[in-house]
C-alpha positions in Angstrom: 0.2 0.0 -0.3 1.1 3.6 -0.7 0.1 6.9 0.8 -0.5 9.6 -0.9 1.3 12.7 -1.9 1.6 15.5 -4.0 4.0 17.8 -5.8 3.1 21.1 -7.4 3.5 21.5 -10.9 6.2 24.0 -12.3 4.6 26.7 -14.4 0.9 27.4 -14.1 -0.2 27.1 -10.6 -3.7 26.6 -11.6 -2.8 23.0 -12.5 -3.8 20.5 -10.0 -0.9 19.2 -8.1 0.7 15.9 -9.3 0.3 12.7 -7.0 3.6 10.9 -6.1 4.0 7.2 -5.8 5.0 7.3 -1.4 5.0 3.5 -0.4 4.7 2.7 3.1 6.5 -0.7 3.4 9.5 -1.9 1.8 8.7 -4.5 -0.6 6.8 -1.9 -2.4 9.3 1.1 -2.6 10.8 1.7 -6.0 14.0 2.9 -4.4 14.6 -0.5 -3.1 14.1 -2.2 -6.4 16.0 0.1 -8.5 19.3 0.0 -6.1 18.6 -3.9 -6.4 19.2 -3.3 -10.4 21.8 -1.2 -10.4 23.7 -3.1 -7.3 23.8 -6.2 -9.6 25.4 -4.7 -12.3 27.8 -3.3 -10.3 28.8 -6.8 -8.2 29.4 -8.1 -11.7 31.6 -5.5 -13.0 33.5 -5.3 -10.0 34.0 -9.5 -10.8 34.5 -9.1 -14.3 37.5 -5.9 -14.0 39.1 -8.0 -11.4 40.4 -10.1 -14.5 40.4 -13.9 -15.3 38.9 -16.0 -12.3 36.6 -18.7 -11.2 33.8 -16.8 -13.1 35.3 -14.6 -15.4 36.8 -15.9 -18.9 40.3 -15.8 -20.1 40.6 -14.3 -23.5 44.2 -14.5 -23.9 46.7 -11.6 -24.8 45.5 -7.8 -25.5 46.5 -6.3 -28.5 44.3 -3.5 -28.7 42.1 -0.6 -26.5 39.1 -2.3 -27.1 36.6 -3.6 -24.6 36.6 -5.9 -22.5 39.0 -4.0 -20.0 40.1 -5.9 -16.9 43.2 -5.5 -14.7 46.5 -6.4 -16.5 47.2 -10.2 -15.8 50.0 -10.7 -12.9 48.8 -7.7 -11.0 46.0 -9.5 -9.4 44.7 -13.1 -8.6 41.2 -12.8 -7.8 39.8 -15.7 -4.8 37.6 -18.2 -6.5 35.2 -17.7 -3.5 35.6 -13.7 -3.4 34.1 -13.9 -6.9 32.1 -16.7 -6.7 30.1 -14.9 -3.6 29.8 -11.9 -5.5 28.1 -12.8 -8.3 26.1 -14.9 -6.3 25.1 -11.5 -4.2 24.5 -9.9 -7.6 21.9 -12.6 -8.9 20.1 -12.6 -5.4 20.2 -8.9 -5.2 18.7 -8.7 -8.7 16.3 -11.0 -8.2 15.1 -8.9 -4.8 14.9 -6.1 -6.7 12.9 -7.1 -9.6 10.6 -8.5 -7.4 10.4 -5.9 -5.4 9.7 -3.5 -8.4 6.8 -6.1 -9.5 5.3 -5.0 -6.7 5.5 -1.5 -6.6 4.2 -1.0 -10.4 1.0 -3.1 -8.8 0.9 -0.6 -5.9 0.8 2.4 -8.4 4.3 3.4 -9.0 4.4 5.0 -12.4 8.6 5.4 -13.6 9.1 7.5 -16.2 9.1 5.3 -19.3 12.3 7.0 -21.4 14.7 7.0 -17.6 14.0 3.6 -16.9 14.7 2.4 -20.6 17.8 4.4 -20.7 18.9 3.1 -17.0 18.4 -0.3 -18.5 20.1 0.4 -22.1 23.0 1.5 -20.0 23.6 -1.0 -18.0 23.7 -3.7 -20.2 26.3 -1.4 -22.4 28.4 -1.5 -19.4 28.1 -5.0 -19.0 30.0 -5.6 -22.3 32.8 -3.5 -20.9 33.7 -6.5 -19.1 34.7 -9.8 -20.1 31.9 -12.7 -20.4 31.2 -14.9 -17.2 30.5 -18.1 -15.7 29.5 -19.5 -19.6 32.1 -20.4 -21.6 29.8 -20.6 -24.5 31.2 -16.8 -26.4 34.4 -18.8 -26.9 33.1 -21.7 -28.9 31.0 -19.0 -31.0 34.5 -17.7 -31.8 36.0 -21.1 -32.6 32.8 -21.7 -35.1 33.6 -18.3 -37.2 37.2 -19.1 -36.8 36.7 -22.6 -38.6 34.6 -20.4 -41.3 37.4 -18.1 -41.8 40.2 -20.7 -42.3 37.6 -22.4 -44.6 36.2 -25.0 -42.7 32.5 -25.7 -42.0 31.6 -25.7 -38.3 28.7 -27.8 -39.2 30.7 -30.7 -40.5 33.8 -30.4 -38.2 34.4 -29.5 -34.8 36.9 -27.4 -33.3 39.1 -29.5 -31.5 39.7 -31.8 -34.7 41.7 -28.7 -35.7 43.5 -27.4 -32.9 44.5 -31.1 -31.9 46.4 -31.2 -35.4 47.7 -28.0 -35.7 48.2 -24.9 -33.9 45.7 -21.9 -34.1 45.6 -18.6 -32.3 42.0 -18.3 -31.3 41.1 -22.0 -31.0 43.9 -22.7 -28.4 41.9 -20.5 -26.0 38.6 -22.6 -26.1 37.1 -24.7 -23.1 35.6 -27.6 -22.8 32.8 -29.4 -22.9 32.0 -28.1 -26.6 35.0 -28.2 -28.1 34.1 -31.8 -29.7 30.7 -30.6 -31.2 30.0 -28.9 -34.4 27.8 -25.9 -34.4 23.9 -26.1 -33.8 23.1 -22.4 -34.5 21.5 -21.2 -37.6 23.2 -19.8 -40.6 22.4 -16.1 -39.7 24.4 -16.9 -36.2 27.1 -18.6 -38.3 27.4 -15.3 -40.7 27.7 -13.2 -37.1 30.4 -15.4 -35.6 32.3 -14.8 -38.8 32.0 -11.2 -39.0 33.4 -10.9 -35.2 36.1 -12.9 -36.7 36.9 -10.8 -39.7 36.6 -7.9 -37.3 38.9 -9.1 -34.6 41.5 -10.7 -36.5 43.6 -13.6 -34.8 42.7 -12.4 -31.7 40.5 -13.9 -28.9 40.1 -10.8 -26.9 39.4 -8.7 -30.0 36.7 -11.7 -31.3 35.0 -11.9 -28.4 34.2 -8.0 -28.0 32.6 -8.1 -31.2 30.7 -11.2 -30.1 29.3 -9.1 -26.9 28.2 -6.6 -29.8 26.3 -9.0 -31.4 24.3 -10.1 -28.0 23.8 -7.0 -26.3 22.7 -5.0 -30.1 19.8 -7.5 -30.8 19.1 -7.5 -26.9 18.3 -3.8 -27.0 16.4 -3.6 -30.2 14.6 -6.6 -29.0 13.2 -4.9 -25.6 12.6 -2.0 -27.8 10.5 -3.9 -30.0 8.3 -4.9 -26.7 8.1 -1.3 -25.4 6.8 -0.6 -28.8 3.9 -3.6 -28.5 3.1 -1.8 -25.4 2.6 1.8 -26.3 -0.4 3.2 -25.9 -0.8 2.3 -22.2 1.4 3.9 -19.9 1.5 1.2 -17.0 1.8 -1.9 -19.3 5.1 0.3 -20.7 6.5 0.3 -17.6 6.1 -3.2 -17.1 7.5 -3.9 -20.4 10.5 -1.8 -19.8 10.9 -3.2 -16.1 10.8 -7.1 -17.7 12.9 -6.7 -20.6 15.9 -3.9 -20.9 15.6 -3.1 -17.1 15.6 -6.7 -15.9 18.9 -7.7 -14.1 18.4 -11.6 -14.1 18.3 -10.9 -18.3 21.0 -8.3 -18.0 23.2 -11.2 -16.6 21.5 -14.4 -18.0 21.9 -12.8 -21.8 24.4 -9.8 -22.0 26.8 -10.9 -19.3 27.6 -14.4 -20.7 27.9 -12.7 -24.7 25.0 -15.1 -25.6 23.4 -15.3 -28.9 19.4 -16.1 -28.1 18.8 -12.4 -28.3 19.6 -12.3 -32.0 16.4 -15.2 -32.7 14.3 -13.0 -30.7 15.0 -9.7 -31.8 13.8 -10.7 -35.2 10.5 -12.8 -33.7 9.8 -9.7 -32.0 10.1 -7.6 -35.4 7.8 -10.0 -36.7 5.6 -10.1 -33.9 5.3 -6.0 -34.8 3.8 -6.5 -38.4 0.8 -9.4 -36.7 -2.0 -6.6 -37.0 -0.7 -4.8 -40.2 1.2 -7.4 -42.8 1.0 -11.3 -42.3 3.7 -11.8 -45.3 6.0 -9.3 -43.0 5.0 -11.1 -40.2 6.6 -14.4 -41.8 9.8 -12.6 -43.1 10.1 -11.5 -39.3 9.7 -14.9 -37.4 11.7 -17.2 -40.6 14.8 -14.6 -39.9 14.4 -15.6 -36.0 14.3 -19.5 -36.9 17.5 -18.8 -39.5 19.4 -17.8 -36.0 17.6 -20.4 -33.9 15.1 -23.0 -34.7 13.8 -23.5 -31.0 12.3 -19.9 -31.8 9.7 -21.6 -34.2 7.5 -21.9 -31.5 6.4 -18.4 -31.6 5.9 -19.2 -35.2 3.6 -22.3 -34.3 1.9 -19.0 -32.1 0.9 -17.1 -34.7 0.3 -19.5 -37.2 -2.4 -20.1 -34.5 -3.3 -16.6 -34.5 -4.2 -16.5 -38.0 -6.2 -19.9 -38.1 -9.6 -18.4 -38.7 -8.1 -16.2 -41.4 -6.7 -18.9 -44.4 -5.2 -16.2 -46.5 -3.4 -14.4 -44.0 -2.3 -18.0 -42.5 -1.0 -18.8 -46.3 1.2 -15.4 -46.4 2.7 -16.0 -43.2 3.9 -19.4 -44.1 5.0 -17.8 -47.2 7.1 -15.3 -45.6 8.4 -17.8 -43.3 9.2 -19.9 -45.8 11.4 -17.7 -47.9 14.3 -16.8 -45.3 14.3 -20.4 -44.3 14.6 -22.1 -47.4 17.3 -19.7 -48.7 19.4 -20.3 -45.0 18.5 -24.3 -44.5 18.1 -25.5 -48.1 20.7 -23.2 -50.7 22.9 -21.8 -47.6 23.6 -24.4 -45.2 22.0 -27.6 -46.0 23.4 -29.2 -42.4 22.6 -26.8 -39.9 18.9 -27.6 -39.4 19.8 -31.3 -39.0 22.7 -30.4 -36.7 20.6 -28.2 -34.7 17.7 -31.2 -34.7 19.9 -34.0 -33.4 22.3 -32.2 -31.1 19.5 -30.1 -29.0 17.4 -33.0 -27.7 20.4 -34.9 -26.8 21.5 -33.4 -23.5 20.3 -33.4 -20.1 21.3 -29.9 -18.1 22.2 -30.9 -14.5 19.9 -28.0 -12.8 16.8 -29.3 -14.7 14.0 -31.5 -12.8 14.7 -34.1 -15.5 18.5 -34.6 -14.1 17.5 -36.3 -10.7 14.9 -38.9 -13.3 17.8 -39.1 -15.6 20.4 -40.0 -12.9 18.1 -42.5 -11.0 17.3 -44.3 -14.3 20.9 -44.5 -15.1 21.6 -46.9 -12.2 19.3 -49.5 -13.9 19.8 -49.0 -17.0 22.5 -47.7 -20.0 23.0 -43.8 -20.2 21.6 -43.8 -23.9 18.1 -45.7 -22.7 17.5 -43.7 -19.6 18.0 -40.1 -21.9 15.5 -41.8 -24.1 12.8 -42.4 -21.5 13.8 -39.1 -19.6 12.8 -37.4 -23.1 9.8 -39.1 -23.7 8.6 -37.9 -20.1 9.4 -34.5 -21.0 8.2 -34.5 -24.4 4.5 -35.6 -23.0 4.4 -33.4 -20.5 4.9 -30.6 -22.5 1.4 -30.8 -24.0 -0.3 -31.0 -20.6 1.7 -28.1 -19.5 1.2 -25.9 -22.5 -3.0 -26.5 -22.2 -2.6 -26.1 -18.3 -1.5 -22.7 -18.9 -3.6 -22.1 -21.8 -6.8 -22.4 -19.5 -5.1 -19.9 -16.7 -3.2 -17.6 -18.6 -5.4 -14.4 -18.2 -6.8 -12.8 -21.4 -5.4 -9.5 -21.5 -5.6 -7.5 -24.5 -2.3 -6.4 -26.3 -2.1 -2.4 -26.1 -3.9 -1.0 -29.5 -6.8 -2.7 -29.4 -10.0 -1.0 -29.2 -12.2 -0.9 -26.2 -14.9 -3.0 -27.7 -12.9 -5.8 -29.7 -12.9 -8.9 -28.3 -9.3 -10.1 -27.6 -9.4 -13.4 -28.1 -9.9 -12.7 -32.0 -7.3 -10.2 -32.0 -4.3 -11.7 -33.9 -1.6 -9.9 -32.1 -3.3 -10.8 -28.3 -2.9 -14.3 -29.5 0.0 -14.3 -31.2 1.4 -13.2 -27.7 -0.1 -15.3 -25.4 0.1 -18.6 -27.0 4.0 -17.7 -27.7 4.1 -17.1 -24.0 2.3 -20.6 -23.4 4.4 -22.6 -25.6 8.1 -21.4 -24.6 7.2 -21.3 -20.9 5.8 -24.9 -21.6 8.9 -25.9 -23.4 11.1 -23.9 -20.7 10.2 -25.7 -18.0 9.3 -29.6 -18.9 12.4 -29.7 -21.4 15.3 -32.0 -20.2 18.0 -29.6 -21.3 17.4 -25.9 -20.0 19.3 -23.2 -19.5 18.6 -19.2 -17.9 19.6 -17.6 -21.0 17.3 -19.4 -22.6 14.0 -17.7 -20.4 14.4 -14.3 -23.0 11.9 -16.1 -25.2 9.4 -16.4 -22.4 9.9 -12.7 -20.7 9.7 -10.9 -23.6 5.6 -11.8 -24.4 5.4 -11.9 -20.8 6.4 -7.9 -20.7 3.6 -7.0 -22.9 0.6 -9.1 -21.3 -1.1 -8.1 -17.6 0.6 -8.8 -14.4 -0.3 -12.5 -13.5 0.9 -15.3 -11.3 3.3 -16.2 -14.3 5.3 -13.0 -13.2 6.8 -14.9 -9.7 6.8 -18.6 -11.6 9.1 -17.4 -14.2 11.3 -15.3 -11.5 11.2 -18.4 -9.1 12.4 -20.5 -12.0 15.7 -18.0 -13.5 17.0 -17.2 -10.0 18.0 -20.6 -9.4 18.9 -21.2 -12.4 21.3 -18.4 -12.9 22.7 -19.4 -9.7 23.6 -23.2 -10.4 26.1 -22.0 -12.8 28.3 -20.2 -10.5 31.1 -21.2 -11.5 29.6 -22.9 -14.9 32.8 -23.7 -16.8 34.8 -26.7 -17.1 37.9 -25.7 -15.3 39.2 -27.1 -11.8 38.2 -25.3 -8.7 38.9 -26.2 -4.7 37.3 -29.2 -3.4 34.8 -27.0 -1.0 33.9 -24.6 -4.0 33.1 -27.4 -6.4 31.7 -28.9 -3.7 29.3 -26.0 -2.8 28.5 -25.0 -6.5 27.9 -28.4 -7.4 25.1 -29.2 -4.6 23.3 -25.9 -5.7 23.5 -27.1 -9.5 22.3 -30.9 -8.8 20.1 -30.7 -5.6 19.1 -27.0 -4.8 18.0 -25.9 -8.7 16.4 -29.2 -9.6 14.2 -29.2 -6.3 13.0 -25.3 -7.2 12.1 -27.1 -11.0 10.2 -29.0 -9.5 8.5 -26.6 -7.7 8.0 -24.6 -10.7 6.4 -27.6 -12.2 3.7 -27.9 -9.1 3.3 -24.3 -9.3 1.6 -24.4 -12.3 -0.2 -27.2 -11.7 -1.9 -25.7 -8.7 -2.4 -22.3 -10.3 -4.5 -24.7 -12.8 -6.4 -26.3 -10.3 -7.1 -23.5 -8.1 -6.8 -20.6 -10.5 -8.7 -18.2 -7.8 -5.7 -18.3 -5.4 -3.3 -15.8 -5.2 -0.4 -18.1 -3.3 1.9 -20.1 -5.4 1.2 -23.2 -3.4 -2.3 -23.2 -1.9 -2.2 -26.7 -0.1 -4.0 -25.1 2.9 -7.4 -24.7 2.7 -8.8 -21.0 2.3 -9.7 -19.7 6.2 -13.0 -18.2 6.3 -13.4 -15.0 6.5 -13.6 -13.1 9.9 -17.2 -12.5 11.5 -17.8 -9.1 12.0 -20.0 -8.1 15.7 -23.5 -8.6 14.9 -25.5 -5.7 15.1 -28.5 -5.2 17.2 -31.3 -4.0 15.9 -33.8 -3.9 18.5 -31.5 -1.2 20.0 -33.5 1.6 18.1 -36.7 0.5 19.8 -35.5 1.1 23.2 -34.0 4.5 22.7 -29.9 3.1 23.3 -28.7 3.4 20.0 -27.9 7.4 19.3 -28.5 8.4 15.7 -25.0 9.7 13.8 -22.9 8.1 16.9 -19.7 7.0 14.8 -18.7 4.7 17.6 -20.1 1.8 16.7 -17.9 -1.7 16.4 -19.7 -2.8 13.1 -18.7 0.7 11.7 -19.4 4.2 10.9 -23.2 4.8 11.9 -26.2 5.2 9.1 -29.5 4.6 9.8 -30.4 3.8 13.3 -28.6 0.7 14.6 -27.1 -0.3 10.8 -23.4 0.1 10.4 -22.2 1.5 7.0 -19.7 -0.9 5.2 -16.3 0.2 5.0 -15.0 -2.1 2.2 -12.8 -3.5 4.0 -14.2 -7.2 4.4 -15.1 -9.5 1.6 -18.0 -11.2 3.2 -21.3 -9.6 3.5 -22.4 -9.1 7.0 -25.3 -11.5 8.1 -28.9 -10.5 8.4 -30.0 -11.1 12.2 -33.3 -11.0 13.2 -34.4 -10.2 16.7 -37.7 -11.5 17.7 -39.5 -8.6 19.6 -42.6 -9.8 21.5 -45.8 -8.7 20.6 -47.3 -5.8 22.7 -50.7 -6.8 24.5 -53.9 -5.7 23.4 -55.8 -3.0 25.0 -58.0 -5.5 27.6 -54.6 -7.3 28.8 -53.0 -3.7 29.3 -56.2 -2.7 31.5 -55.8 -5.9 33.4 -52.3 -5.4 34.2 -52.6 -1.9 35.3 -53.3 -1.3 38.8 -56.2 0.7 39.6 -56.0 4.0 40.9 -57.4 5.2 44.8 
């Protein structure tokens, strides 16, 4: 709750004062929210500027003044516990800040959209001034680009096959575990990896910087598109900014790791912008997104579902999608789609809910058979969870729809809502899932109205982010290895089971606000019963506001205050009948 304050407007003194959001409790205080968001990035920068460590990547020699910047090697040796605790603290602080920000928005906080967007963009750009952290994926991106630069096909040969047979100034800095894996990314993503190698030359440090640019720029553009989708509704735009560009969990998961998921989401959001205007251009957008990463095809299914009542537009969408997909996967890189389909479904991530099941089955059968069983369970759970979400996610119209229009007939609303349902269902049921994959769910979530799914997604991404600190296949001390492993293989899977349970409970009891409504709802408190007969005896005074049931209204009846959710019980008081005239004469003593 918040208390009312006002501020006198500058200029015309006749204008009414502008109300100021003044929260009464700390967990709805927007100042604490902004402190958590900024503080998370500050801790990330401090850990990165210390240089190579258990969480910060080693990028080899620096031959230019380009970022990422860090203290010269040999001047400081960051303690592995120090940097790990800093990043754990950054993730927790960011999660708390985002949670408070969501509560502040629900309580009436109205931030200035441009300032909040500028803050998020600045934090994202500052993040790429230090080396990437916890994930060595960006080094493999550089390796795939290097293979193309020397005339090899990254879909047919692995980086390890090259650097084990000859010296290479770029490939030598790659890390396990993906050195023996061919590329699983789309042709457009592979092209950006090649461009980064052309711009960075034979220096891994410079190549990584350009890969960071190819991560943060699409991230900012995708968030800009989401804010544009929410235009026309100031409250919805504030929510869109907070959940995307100013979201500390996404800044950490996507930007700090220089992941390329933002590239596919950027094209998908561009396609969404044309859903109400031009189905063909919407298809071009989602087709380009699929050329970056095939998993974004879930959004394509959502867009097709939105046009199910309009066959002509559905055909134009399919035509627009087929043009870039055909050029990329048929003419340019025929092996790309096959590699993505084969390798993306063959792993089990340690932090997922499927890992404990896989480890249990691995005791009784071979690892391959255990993966098959787990995969069947996951693919069977996907449509079930998607159906549950489709029944519970509220129908809130995307901004820009006329008031009299039905949101269940609006192609943009249907596409965004269905993309959210499919993305969340895939993320929380997949046996291989990581925190930076969540970008494809947070972006449609930001356009729709607030719901319980906000807390569920925050509950998912925070432990997944903590689970991979440090997340590299390098040697660390036994104490840190034990602590990080327990977070990764015990804490995170338990929470991911909790995420599935929260969705199921939401479907079972959609009217309850709690994530886990196990307890029966407490009966409403009973209000004191008003004495209706008091007026007859003259004991109740009209206008007396000291009645325990509330302010006094008509004699003996309290005025409802609006705080109770239940209607007051009607109580009938039996009043004895007045005696007749003969009875009165009989009982009245005679006068002397």
